[in-house]
Structures are given as structure tokens and as C-alpha cells.
C-alpha positions as CSV (number, residue, x, y, z in Angstrom):
1,M,44.4,171.9,59.3
2,T,47.0,173.8,57.2
3,A,49.1,176.2,59.2
4,P,48.7,179.9,58.2
5,G,52.4,180.2,57.3
6,R,52.2,177.2,55.0
7,L,49.0,178.3,53.5
8,Q,50.5,181.7,52.6
9,A,53.5,180.0,51.1
10,E,51.3,177.7,49.0
11,K,49.3,180.7,47.8
12,R,52.5,182.6,46.8
13,D,53.8,179.5,45.0
14,A,50.4,179.2,43.1
15,I,50.6,182.9,42.1
16,T,54.2,182.4,40.9
17,R,53.3,179.4,38.8
18,A,50.2,181.2,37.4
19,A,52.2,184.3,36.6
20,R,54.8,182.3,34.7
21,I,52.0,180.7,32.6
22,V,50.2,184.0,31.9
23,F,53.3,186.0,31.2
24,G,54.5,183.3,28.8
25,R,51.2,183.1,27.0
26,D,50.2,186.8,26.9
27,G,53.5,188.7,27.3
28,Y,54.1,191.3,29.9
29,A,52.1,194.2,28.4
30,R,49.0,192.2,27.8
31,A,49.1,190.0,30.9
32,A,46.3,191.0,33.3
33,I,46.5,190.7,37.1
34,D,42.9,189.4,37.0
35,A,44.0,186.6,34.7
36,I,47.0,185.7,36.9
37,A,44.8,185.6,40.0
38,T,42.2,183.5,38.2
39,E,44.9,181.1,37.0
40,A,46.3,180.9,40.6
41,G,42.8,180.4,42.1
42,V,43.2,183.4,44.4
43,S,41.6,186.8,44.6
44,T,43.4,189.9,43.2
45,R,43.5,191.2,46.8
46,T,45.4,188.1,47.9
47,L,47.8,188.5,44.9
48,Y,48.6,192.1,45.9
49,K,49.3,191.0,49.5
50,H,52.2,188.9,48.1
51,F,53.3,191.2,45.3
52,A,52.8,195.0,45.4
53,S,52.5,195.4,41.7
54,K,52.6,193.7,38.3
55,D,56.2,195.0,37.9
56,V,57.3,193.4,41.2
57,L,55.5,190.2,40.4
58,F,57.1,189.9,36.9
59,A,60.6,190.6,38.2
60,S,60.2,188.1,41.1
61,V,58.8,185.4,38.8
62,L,61.4,185.9,36.1
63,E,64.4,185.7,38.5
64,A,63.0,182.7,40.4
65,S,62.2,180.9,37.2
66,A,65.6,181.6,35.7
67,T,67.3,180.3,39.0
68,Q,65.3,177.1,38.8
69,V,66.3,176.5,35.2
70,A,70.0,177.1,35.9
71,D,69.9,175.0,39.0
72,G,68.5,172.1,36.9
73,F,71.2,172.5,34.3
74,L,73.9,172.4,36.9
75,A,72.3,169.4,38.6
76,L,72.4,167.5,35.3
77,L,76.1,168.0,35.0
78,R,77.0,167.5,38.6
79,D,78.2,163.9,38.1
80,V,79.6,164.4,34.6
81,P,83.4,164.1,35.0
82,G,85.8,166.3,33.1
83,A,87.5,164.6,30.1
84,G,90.9,163.0,31.0
85,S,91.9,162.4,27.4
86,A,91.1,163.4,23.9
87,D,88.9,160.3,23.5
88,D,86.7,161.6,26.5
89,V,86.1,165.1,25.1
90,P,83.2,164.2,22.8
91,R,81.5,162.4,25.7
92,E,81.8,165.4,28.1
93,L,80.7,167.9,25.4
94,R,77.7,165.7,24.5
95,A,76.6,165.7,28.1
96,V,76.8,169.5,28.3
97,G,74.9,169.7,25.0
98,H,72.1,167.5,26.3
99,A,71.8,169.5,29.5
100,L,71.4,172.6,27.4
101,V,68.7,171.1,25.3
102,R,66.9,169.7,28.4
103,Q,66.4,173.3,29.7
104,A,63.6,174.1,27.2
105,I,62.1,170.6,27.5
106,D,61.9,170.6,31.3
107,H,60.9,174.3,31.6
108,P,58.6,175.2,28.7
109,E,56.7,177.9,30.6
110,H,59.9,179.7,31.5
111,F,61.1,179.7,27.9
112,A,57.7,180.9,26.6
113,M,58.1,183.8,29.0
114,V,61.7,184.4,27.8
115,R,60.4,184.6,24.2
116,Q,57.9,187.2,25.2
117,I,60.7,189.1,27.0
118,L,62.8,189.2,23.9
119,A,59.9,190.7,22.0
120,E,59.2,193.3,24.6
121,S,62.7,193.9,25.9
122,T,62.6,197.7,25.6
123,H,59.8,197.9,28.1
124,F,61.7,196.4,31.0
125,P,64.1,198.3,33.4
126,E,67.7,197.3,33.0
127,P,68.0,196.0,36.6
128,V,65.2,193.5,35.9
129,I,67.0,192.2,32.8
130,T,70.3,192.1,34.6
131,A,68.9,190.1,37.6
132,W,67.3,187.6,35.1
133,Q,70.6,187.2,33.2
134,E,72.6,186.7,36.4
135,A,70.1,184.3,37.9
136,G,69.9,182.0,34.9
137,P,71.6,182.5,31.5
138,R,75.0,183.8,32.8
139,R,75.3,180.9,35.3
140,V,74.7,178.5,32.5
141,E,77.2,180.2,30.3
142,R,79.8,180.3,33.1
143,E,79.5,176.5,33.6
144,V,79.9,175.9,29.8
145,A,82.9,178.3,29.8
146,R,84.4,176.6,32.9
147,R,84.3,173.2,31.2
148,L,85.7,174.5,27.9
149,V,88.5,176.3,29.6
150,A,89.4,173.2,31.6
151,L,89.7,171.3,28.4
152,D,91.8,174.0,26.9
153,E,94.1,174.1,29.9
154,R,94.6,170.3,29.6
155,G,95.5,170.7,26.0
156,L,92.4,168.9,24.7
157,L,90.8,172.0,23.0
158,A,92.2,175.1,21.4
159,L,90.2,178.2,22.4
160,P,91.5,181.4,20.9
161,A,88.6,183.3,22.4
162,V,86.6,181.7,25.2
163,D,83.5,183.9,25.0
164,R,83.2,183.2,21.3
165,A,83.7,179.5,21.8
166,V,80.9,179.4,24.4
167,L,78.5,181.2,22.0
168,H,79.4,178.8,19.2
169,F,78.8,175.8,21.5
170,L,75.5,177.1,22.7
171,A,74.3,177.8,19.2
172,L,75.4,174.5,17.7
173,T,74.1,172.2,20.4
174,T,70.6,173.8,20.7
175,I,69.7,175.1,17.3
176,E,68.0,171.9,15.9
177,A,66.1,171.2,19.1
178,S,65.0,174.8,19.7
179,P,61.2,175.4,19.9
180,R,59.8,176.9,16.7
181,P,56.3,177.6,15.3
182,M,54.2,174.5,15.6
183,K,57.1,172.5,17.1
184,P,57.5,172.8,20.9
185,A,60.5,171.9,22.9
186,G,61.2,168.2,22.6
187,H,59.9,168.0,19.1
188,L,62.9,166.0,17.9
189,G,62.4,163.1,20.3
190,P,65.2,161.4,22.1
191,E,66.8,159.6,19.1
192,R,67.0,162.7,16.9
193,T,68.1,164.9,19.8
194,E,71.0,162.5,20.3
195,E,71.9,162.7,16.6
196,A,71.6,166.5,16.7
197,V,73.8,167.0,19.7
198,T,76.4,164.5,18.4
199,A,76.6,166.3,15.1
200,A,76.9,169.7,16.8
201,V,79.7,168.4,19.0
202,E,81.5,167.1,15.9
203,V,81.2,170.4,14.2
204,F,82.4,172.3,17.3
205,L,85.4,170.0,17.6
206,T,86.2,170.6,13.9
207,G,86.7,174.3,14.7
208,Y,88.3,173.9,18.1
209,T,90.4,170.8,17.7
210,V,94.0,170.9,19.1
211,S,96.6,171.2,16.4
212,P,99.6,168.9,16.6
213,C,101.8,171.6,18.1
214,R,99.4,172.0,20.9
215,S,98.9,168.3,21.7
216,D,101.2,168.8,24.7
217,P,99.5,170.9,27.4
218,S,103.0,172.3,28.3
219,T,103.4,173.8,24.9
220,T,103.8,177.6,25.0
221,R,100.7,179.4,23.9
């Protein structure tokens, strides 16, 4: 027999998963509590026992989902060592690029929800958007920045502006593999994804390669 506490936790998890699916499919404005309850296999009364309102449910699901995505990204890079020489830089950057691409492949429902958010962003309170950004996207961006800065400090990259370099890296490595109409996440397949990430890293390095005068990390900047 399932313990009451565990049963409640299972129901809350079911509601969270269902809400992610329905918000991603219908958007926030059109998502109905009845539809989320049906998807979760619970009554609306049970849903409201766990989440006081649609707003509370949305904010909770979005933050938890973003946390899960960022955790997965960081886990993929946990055992990827920092480059020790110029020859190692492409390998490290390709690993980061692949981890970025994997986010949408591993968490399609989350990114479906994010696409809806972007379309309806004016409807959400600023604290909800901030909590989402801090739980997920900014953690990912900080890890990318940390690795790029470490390469810069070792004289293996030249970064005039870190924030801009991070944006360039994110855009280059994910653009080809990004979901688009009639083409879901993972549409490139492993081989073409490898080609896309490798090409993106090559382009990035063309713009952020170390000039001869900066080949020595001790050179004055």
C-alpha cells in the first residue's frame, strides 16, 4: 500500500508533468486547468490542493523545469576538463556546444513551453520571468562564460567582451540544430549535429582566436 505522503508527491509530480505538456502545447492563456487535471489523471480539486491557482502552477512548473534543464547541462560537462593547450580548445568547445544542443533534445516539452512564453511574455509578471531565467538560462550562460573566461585567462582565447562572446557561442552552436516548423529537436541526427557543432566552433574560433602578441598568457592586456 502506498504511503499517503508518497501518494501526494506522486500526484504533485503528475500534475507538474501534465502542466508542462499542456502549457507547451496550448500556451499559458489558452491552457485550461481542466485539461491539465485530465492529463495528470487527477481531479481539479486535487490539483488545487497542490497549486492554489493557474498562475502559481505555471510559475512553479516553469522554474522547476528550467532547473532540471540546467542541471542536465551542467551534468554533461562535469567530467569535461578545461583545455590545457591550444590544441585542446576545439575539443572543449565542441563538448560545450553538444551539451547546449542536447538541452532541446532531452527536454522537448520544456522548450515547447519556452516558445509559448516568448510569444506571450507581456502577460507574465517580471518576478516569474526572473525566477525562470535564474533557474535555467542564466545558469547555463554562466557556465559557458566561466569556461570561455578560463580559456581567455590561459591565453587560449581572446575575448574583448565576455557577454558578447557568450551570445555568439550560444547562437553559433545551436542555430542549425534548433527546432523549427516541421523539424523537432534532434532533426539533424547525430552525424549532422556533430558537423554543425564542429563548424560552429571553427567559426567562433575564427573570431576569437589569439593573436600572436597574445599567445603568451603573461602578455599585458
